[in-house]
Structures are given as structure tokens and as C-alpha cells.
Phi, psi and omega in degrees: 000138183242143175241178182227130181247134179266125180240124180283124174286325179206160181283135179283072180214165179252126183268106177251138189293332185259159180291164179301313180298318179298317180294316183296315181290331177289319175298318178303313182293318181293319176292326178298330177300318179294322178298318180295316179299316179297321182293335181294338183242010177230023178071020179088006181299321180296320181291319178298316179299313182295319179294322177297313179299317181296313181298318180292322180294315180293321178297317178297320178297317179295317182297326183278323189251357188302314185295330182268321189224001179063233182273358187299316182292329177289326181294337181287350173081359185292320179293319179295318180295317179298320179297317182289325176296316177300318179301320179300326187273350184266151174296143184293335183259009177288149182297134182303338179299322178293324175296323178296316177299319179296320179297317178298319179296319182299315186277313186285313187270302187289317185276299191276336178290344177257007175110005177095190186303128178092346181260345182282138180271349181240137176300126184303319179295320179292319177298321178292324177299315177301319180299313180289316185299320186256351173275325180230066184296325180293317178294321180296312182292323180297323179292342181257008179300130181091355178283147183304316182294323178294321178295317178297314181297316180296322179295318180292319181293331180275355177075034179294126181283166174068043183264018179298135185062027185291325186309305182284328178297313179290329177296315180296323180293325185269348180294153183282075177080167179287138181255116181294331178297319179299313181298317182293313181290323178298315178297321179298312181295322180291329182274347183241277187296308185286340178296332180293321183267350182082005178273169179218129178274118179292159179291152175112333186288328176294327178299331180297334179280345182228049185300130181248347178279167178303151180173177175288153186297328178299326177280321182288334179250037190297318181299314178294324179294321177298319176298321178295322179293327176296318179296314180301317180292318182296324180273000175054049179263000174215179179268092188296335180295333177294315177299320181295316179295317180301309182294322181295313182289317178298318178295320179297314180297322177296314179298318186287317187226005183292337181279346181297329180298332183257018180079021183264210188242166170295152177058039181218018182288154182271093185291316182299316179297320181293322181284328185263014179214167178072016178071022185297318182295316177297320179297319184287311189270338184249317185271309184292324184262010179288122190289328188294322184256015181249184177287159184264327182266160178294317176298320178295317179295322179295317177300316182295316184288325177294315178297318180297319180293318180295315179294324178299314178296317182296314181295322184282317187260345177249321181269356179058030172265105189296335175253045183296335179300321182291317179297319181295315181290330175294319178295319178294320176302325180295338178272355185304313179302321179292317180297318180294328177298313180289327176299316181298321180287321189267326191243337190247003180210157174217153182263146176223125180284137179241118180278130178285138182248137177280134181252123179278135179250000000 
């Protein structure tokens, strides 16, 4: 008679050099930089929203874990990080009450209903964004009125002709006046760095780093968010190669076919605009490469990030969902339990037959 013994070749886990608390608080601080930048140009609305989300998330965490661990679970920073990630994904002018509901959903439903930190298959901040986005779509869209992406989406849906090269043209039209900083820095780069290669940076792209019109906080605080991603990468608190693959594939698809949406040609898509808007940077460095809700093996992670990038491009350029990266990564997260099941079978275990031996008495 033969039996079968499962022997683990390696542990199904991701080895990150820093502790959970260290990673969470660093993400919190880096995301907070974007909130501060956004708040500087909207009268503090972004900061009020983020503080509301943060207070509600920590309160929910305390109410659930107080009897067992007191302040210990709050100290690990996971609730604070989830709150700040949710704040990045929300429009800066949405009523803070919706952010409060989202924070409660993130902690109570997405995080603790699946067993707490590390057991949830969906990023709590992303899950809360879906909850707010589709529970109160009118409030969400109203908070984005006048934002460049909303204007572009509305123009496409209404069938406005002659939209070739529309992304940056409509962005300039919807921006809050001409920015002298954009003109000065664009001229500087064209006269120095780009002069070497013979390329020329069109006006408007520097404005994307200092967005003053309504939008999600991740877009309005893009310059600070980029600085935060450098910090995150330098401290090795996530799998940075995942973010690189995501941006490379999403950028390639945008370049190859992104201009078709505007009546243009193949290999003429506006890559910079696609990367610097729609929360793409936050999606790549915070959501796609987040270890807790992702695949455990490198082949599994590669499959997930490739699928996420393809779906992100499809939702944004085919489905006209300007924040398609978030929807795509949420859909990919939903496949995480299935992916981990196959990972365990294919990469983390092997079978060994054990022959039963008769014992003479």
C-alpha cells in the first residue's frame, strides 16, 4: 500500500527585508507626501479628506482588535497605510463622509472579514475605492467635474470629431490657466537634455506634475508621489520589478495603439500622459506590487502583472474608464486565491510516495 507525503521545497512567502510595521509606516509617509502636495493647491480639502479617512480607519481597527491586543494592531501601521492609499485614489473634492464610509469598508469588510493582515486577497484601500466609486457614482463623478480626464472621457463618449492628439490638447484647455513653471522648465529641458538627442518635449507635461484642477489625489500630488516611489524602491519594501514590468507593458500598449481611440495611428500613443494620469503611478508602485494581496512565486507574480497591465490598458482605452488601472487590478486581485492554489501545486510542493512496510510481531 502506498501513501503520499507533501514536502515543501520552499516556503510560499515573499521575503521583504523590512518588518511589516516598517513597511506600512513608510508607505503611509510616502503617500502622505502626495496628500500634502495636493492640499497646497485646493485650500486643504485633500488634507481634510485624508485625515477623516485616517481617523475612521484607526477607530475601526481599534474597535475590532481592542479586546485582544489593545493598541498593538494599530501600531503595525496597516490601518494607517490602507487609509492613506484610499485617500490617494479618491477625488480631492469628494465629501469626506464618503471617505469615512470607504475607510470603514476597508478595515471591517476587506481586511478583517478575511482574517486580518495578510489574509485578505484584495488590497483594503483598493476595495474601499471600488465601494465608494460604485456605491455613490454621482458624487464621485461630480467631485471630478472639470478634471482633464473627465473632460476627455465626456468628449469621447459624445462622439466629438477631430480628437487626434486630444489628450494633451484637452488637458491644456482644462488646466487652470497657463503655468509659467511649465513653460520655463520645458524650455530648459529642450535646450539641454533633449537637445542632445534631437527630441523636443511639448508644453503641458510639466503641468501634470503640479495638477491644480480637480482630480484624484494621486494625480494632483504626482511629483511628491514619484518621490515617494523612489523612497519605497530604495528601501526595498515591495517588489519593484513588478512596477517596472507593469509600466513598461502599459506604456508599450499605449504607444502602439493608444492613439487609435482619438482617430490617430498605430505607434503614436501619448505614453507620458497615460503614465502621469489616471493613477497609473500609484497603481504600479503601491497596488500592483503590494505583496500581501499578490502572487507568491515569481512566475505567478509575472502572470498577474502582465494580466493587470493588459486589462488596465483595455479598460482605459477601450472601455473609456479613465481610472481603469484600479478596476483592472481589483479584478486581478479577485483571481489571487485561484493563482495561489496553482502556485502551491506547481511551485511549492512535490509528492513522494511512501511504501507501507509490514512489521513482524
